[in-house]
N, C-alpha and C positions, 0 to 999 in steps of 0.2 A: 757881588751883590746881584740878585736876580731882578729881572724886569718882567712884569705881568702885563699882558694885553688882553682886554676883552673885546672879541669881534661881535658887533651888535648891530641892530637896526631900530630905527624909529618905530615906536608903537608895539614893540615886542615885550610882553608882560615877563616871559622867561628871562629875557636880557636884563630887565630891571632888578629881577631877583638875583641874578648872578653878579651884577655890578654892586649890589648891596652887600653880598657875601664877600666879594673880592675886596671891596673898600674896607669892610671891617676887619677881615683877616690880615690884609696887608698893612693896615694901620697898626695892628697889634704887633706885627713882626718888622715894622719899619721897612717894608719893601715897596719900591715904586711900581705905580701901576697907571695904565691909561686904557681908554676905550676908543675903538675905531668903528665908524659906521660902514658896513660892507656895501651899502648902497651908494656910497660916495665914489667908489672905484670899481669899474667893471671887472677887473681881475680879481679883486676881493669877493665881489658878488658871485662870480664864476666858481670861486674856490669854496666859499663858506655859506653861500645864499640860504640853503635850506636847512642848515645845521645850527644856526645862531641860537643862543650865544656859543661861541667858542672861546676857550681859555688858552692862551699861549703863555708859556713861560720861556723866557729868553729866546723867543721866536719859534719855538717848537710846540706843536699842538699837544696840549695836556688833556683836555677833556672838552665836551660839548653838552649842551642843553641844561646842565646844571652843575654846581660846584660841588664836588664830593670833598667835603671839609677835611677829613682826616688824611685823605691822600694829597690833597692840595697842600696841607701844612707840611707833610713830610718831603714833599717835592721842593718846597721853599727852604726847608731846614737844611737840605743837602747841598 
């Protein structure tokens, strides 16, 4: 079973859009997901700060700035 994490930050409109997409797709596929605020951790902010939202699947970076739905679904199906 996959685990999806959305790296986000407060006040980020693109992050809100990505979370909405991830929430919908993961609900359809019964995949667990969570969100993490990059500004809550200096290491996360250093790694992801200017690229949020970043989508991780099983801890590996899958994409950033937006959810590519077809590609995201294929990754979760595998």
